[in-house]
N, C-alpha and C positions, 0 to 999 in steps of 0.2 A: 176541731180541724176538718175532720173529713167529709162534714155539712158544706163547711165554707168550699172544699175543692171542687167537690157534687155540685154545687152553686154556680161557680168559677167555668168548669165544665159547658153548665149548661147553657151559660149568658154565653160563653164561644160560639156555641153551636146555633144560637138564634137571635144573636147580634147582629148578625149580616142580613134581618128582615127590617133592620131598623132604618140605613141609607136607603133602602128600596121606598120604603114608606114613605120616607122624608124626600127623599128624591120627587118623586112622582108629583106628592103633593107641592112640592118648590118649582116643579117641569119648567116652567114659564121665564123662569128669575136664572135657572142655573145656565153658565156659561157652558163652551164648547166641551172644555176639559173635562166639568164638572159633569156633563151629559156622556163621558167614556165612562168615569168612575161610576155612574150608577148603570152603566151596561153590565159592567165588571158585576156588581154586586147583587145584579140579577142572576147571570148565570150561577155566580158563588151560591145561590140558594138552592140550586139543584143537587151539589154533591153534597151540601151541609144539612140537607132535607131527607136526602137515603142514609146518612149518616146517625141522624136521629132517630128514624124508624128501624134501625138495624135490618139493611140491605143484603142480602146475599154480599161475599167480599169482590166474586168476579162483577159486579154490576157497579161495585164501589169503584173497585179498582177503572174499571174501562171510564166509569164516569168522571173521576179524577183525574186520570189521564189524558183526557178530553178536555177538561177545563184547563189544565195545565196551557196547552197549546192556544184555546180560546182567549185566557187572560194575559198571555204574550203578545199574541195579535193585537187587542185593543190597547194594551200598554203602547206599542210601538208607533200604532194611530197619534197615541195620546202625548210621544214626543217625539214623532218623525219632523215638525215642522220646528221645531225649538233649536235644533241647531245649526250652524254656520261653521263653514272652512275646518278646519282638523276636525274640528269635532261632529262634523256632519260624517264626512270620513270616519271616524270611528265607531261612531252608530250603526253605519251601512255596514262597517266592515262584521262587527258585533254581531248584527241580525242574519247576514251570512252563516256566517261561523256557529251561530244558534242552531239553524236549520239544520246544518252539518249534522251535530251534537246532535239532534233531539229525535233524525232519521236514523242513525246508531244505535242512539237509545232504543227508541221502539221496535226495532229490527231484532235486538239481543232482549230484550224484556217485556214484551209485547203482552205476557200473561199473565203477569202481574203490576200492582201499583208500584208506576216506577219513581221511586222517591230520587234520586238522581237528575229525573227532569224536573224535579220542582228545584230541587240545589241550582241547577243552570240558570233556571227563571230567575231564581232570586241574587244569584250572581250576574246577572244582566242587568235584573232592575238597579242593582247597587250602583252598577259603573254609572249607567245612564242618570240617575239621580245625581252623583257626585261629579257626572260631566256637565249637568245643568246649572248646579250650584255654583262649581266653579265660574263658570259661562257667566251667569247671572252677576256674582260679586264682581269678576273683571271687568264687565261693561258697568256695573253699578245698577243696574235693570232690579233689580229685588226689590219688594216694598215687603218690608220685615213689618209689617201689620194685620190687627183682625180679618181685616173682612178678603185680603189677599187668599183665595181657594187653593191655589197655587201650590202656594207655602205651605196647607194643611198638609195636601196630598205627597210633594214630598220629601217634607218632616217624618210620616208616618211608614210611608213606603222605604224611606231607606233605614228606619230603625227595623220594620217589619223586614226586609228584607237580609238584612246583615245576620237578627238572629235567627229569624228562619230558616237562612243558610244551615247554620250550628246544626239547630233542632232535625232537621231531615236528613242528615249529612250521619245524624245517630240511629236513623230509623232502622236497622234491620238490630240497632242493640237492643233497641226499644220494645220490639216484640220477639225477643227471644230470651226472654226470661234474666235479663239483668234488671235488678230492682233497682237499684240507684239511677240507672238509663231511665228507669220508667217519670222520674221525677220532671222530667223534660215535656211531658204532657201540661204538665202548671204552664211552665215557661208560653206553650204555645197557645194555650187559653188565652193566657194575659195578653198575646200580641195580638191574637185575632180579637180579642175585645175591642185593644187598642187603635187598630186600625182602622174597623167597621166604624167607632163613634169619630176618629179621626177625618174618616169620610164624612159624618155627619155635617162635623166641624167647617166643611169647606161648603157644603149647599148649603147651611145657615149663614156662609161668611158671603157666600153670592146674593143671598134673599138679603141680609142687611147691607151691600153695597147696592144695592139697586131700587131698595125704597126707602130704607132709616139714613143711609147716606150721605146721598145726594142734599138731605133737607137743609144741615148743616154745613 
């Protein structure tokens, strides 16, 4: 069991490089959405690599905190053109509230890894994903098929965000001697693997749609 957990932990760290390699290889086939996801994966490589080489806690904290903001900005660009009407207002209001919240968090806890900021990110991503899914079903504009890369991204982002919110909510307990809560690390490892494998699925879906699908 310990060997399996170690393998899962190893995979959760290095899997981030998989969508980067696949995304670069298939770059000319990617939609704009997929290119945003590729950029997120590229930035995610930095904190994951620092974790892999056991960099100092202060360097990892600065890097993870910086990535939290970068991740939000890129997902904002990903979602911004997809809402109209009341959903657009909700999207913009949530972005403003996020900025207020993140400023307060960085002002209060700028000397450590701010897990509360990660929770805030995941809360926002969950809201945006649900808004877009709800809007797509109302307008009957979502295509549930393999070559729909947007569906890949929404599915894995929603799953990751909901579960990751819970994982990082218990961050303090995980790092302060609560052995049962340490199992949360396993959950996070599984989520990491699913997220980046899902990104790869989206890239391959774009490639399939532009090369194989037009032939039929």
